[in-house]
C-alpha positions as CSV (number, residue, x, y, z in Angstrom):
1,M,-139.0,60.5,48.4
2,E,-137.3,63.6,46.6
3,A,-137.4,63.3,42.9
4,N,-133.4,63.7,41.1
5,N,-133.2,65.9,38.1
6,N,-134.0,63.7,35.9
7,I,-137.1,61.5,37.5
8,E,-140.5,62.4,38.6
9,A,-141.6,62.2,42.5
10,I,-143.8,59.3,42.0
11,E,-141.1,57.5,39.6
12,Q,-139.1,57.4,42.2
13,Y,-141.7,56.7,45.4
14,I,-142.0,53.5,43.0
15,I,-138.7,52.0,42.2
16,D,-137.5,52.8,45.7
17,A,-141.2,50.5,47.3
18,V,-140.0,48.3,43.8
19,R,-136.6,47.9,45.9
20,Q,-137.9,47.8,49.3
21,R,-139.8,45.1,48.5
22,R,-137.3,43.1,46.2
23,T,-134.8,43.6,48.9
24,A,-137.1,42.3,52.4
25,L,-137.8,38.6,50.3
26,K,-133.5,39.0,49.4
27,I,-134.1,38.8,45.5
28,S,-131.0,40.1,43.4
29,Q,-131.6,42.5,40.8
30,E,-130.1,39.4,39.3
31,K,-133.1,37.1,40.1
32,L,-135.4,39.9,39.7
33,A,-134.7,40.6,35.9
34,N,-134.4,37.2,34.7
35,E,-137.8,36.7,36.1
36,L,-139.3,39.6,34.7
37,N,-137.6,38.7,31.3
38,V,-135.0,41.9,31.2
39,S,-131.6,42.5,31.5
40,K,-129.9,42.9,34.3
41,G,-128.6,46.0,33.7
42,F,-131.8,47.3,33.1
43,I,-132.9,46.7,36.7
44,A,-129.7,48.6,38.2
45,N,-129.9,51.2,35.6
46,V,-134.1,51.8,37.2
47,E,-132.4,51.8,40.8
48,N,-129.6,53.9,39.8
49,S,-130.7,57.6,39.9
50,N,-128.5,58.9,37.6
51,Y,-130.2,56.8,35.0
52,R,-133.5,57.4,33.7
53,A,-134.4,54.1,32.8
54,K,-137.7,53.3,34.9
55,Y,-141.0,50.2,34.9
56,N,-144.0,50.9,32.8
57,F,-147.6,49.4,33.8
58,K,-147.0,46.0,32.4
59,H,-143.6,45.6,34.2
60,L,-145.3,46.9,37.8
61,N,-147.9,44.1,37.1
62,E,-145.2,41.8,36.7
63,L,-143.6,42.6,39.4
64,A,-146.5,42.1,41.9
65,K,-146.2,38.9,40.2
66,I,-143.0,37.9,40.8
67,L,-142.7,40.4,44.0
68,K,-146.5,38.4,45.3
69,C,-148.3,41.9,46.3
70,S,-150.8,44.1,44.6
71,P,-149.4,46.6,42.2
72,R,-151.4,48.8,44.2
73,D,-148.5,47.8,46.9
74,F,-146.0,50.1,44.4
75,L,-147.7,53.3,44.5
76,P,-148.6,56.1,47.3
77,E,-151.4,56.3,49.4
78,Q,-152.1,60.0,47.9
79,A,-151.1,62.2,45.4
80,L,-147.5,63.7,45.3
């Protein structure tokens, strides 16, 4: 996974991992936003590489609860 001009490789990896888990569980951006207590626009902006929005550690912890996994599932095995 390559980083674009606006985001670091680790940030893009996390975003991609969350999106993959969300789509595998057939959870819409809107449903995820409601459960995470953020706007649907925030999730859309995070998943769109044209924006600098990204998840923070609190988000990752809550996402793991919502997506029924460990926060570690959103991180690479090795440093990028």
